[in-house]
Steps between C-alpha positions, in 0.01 A plus 500: 500500500814313385530160349747268679792574267454877524473473879821296521681748274380791713614322818844430351535865396399619847747265672783586265453877511453506878822301541692721259377825653513414870659162581780360284851626445694510174807342655577335829709808584197732496419598860150633432195312382338584171566758234318772690737471797800506267367822348348682799747413776799679342275800433411520870137395453494151652225619737260487203531120508430457873133403451581259217775333706278479809226328300742262328629399843149418630426140589311281255459170677844399626688709245509866397324652201847582362614137517165370375511720189871430440446126523192498275682708241826306517371146536190514284551776249861587431767255609302197606363179371141630521440228760304601810713269715819697423376783723601510867247328727415830671400643161308189396307507827351843423309345209306269732434731794208742487644729769832523311318572175309779676832640625633485144198681355510767770874553453466520122224762533724697736792462258285633217414805712866551598613484137234757404626725781860448380396593147346821631816587696718433196278719284537780756877460493494516122287815505732660756802404290346653185417820687851537635651447152283769340580768759774743396 
């Protein structure tokens, strides 16, 4: 469906947005991971991120999905040298292990489902907020 360049661009976008939304902090002082935690936690809705966090903490080989995505994004796409060997060995090993790749695919499918569920919950919150603002 995609040519190689389009596929690589899509992958970079997915890694970067996933990190921004659910993994990285803006500063080292930020206690929560990702923009969604920094928004939802103070509003008392951190429970909406429980499924996403659980999936990101799942094992992929000898690392977690969270660390795998963070490393790929940081080392290969954003801050790195674009060299495969700059990644931690636990992340590199996933590339060559069929069982780890299956874990990755399964976790990413689950993450996709969890993000869709989160989107639905956020839409419900928005609808509820609009209703409460229009009531006299």
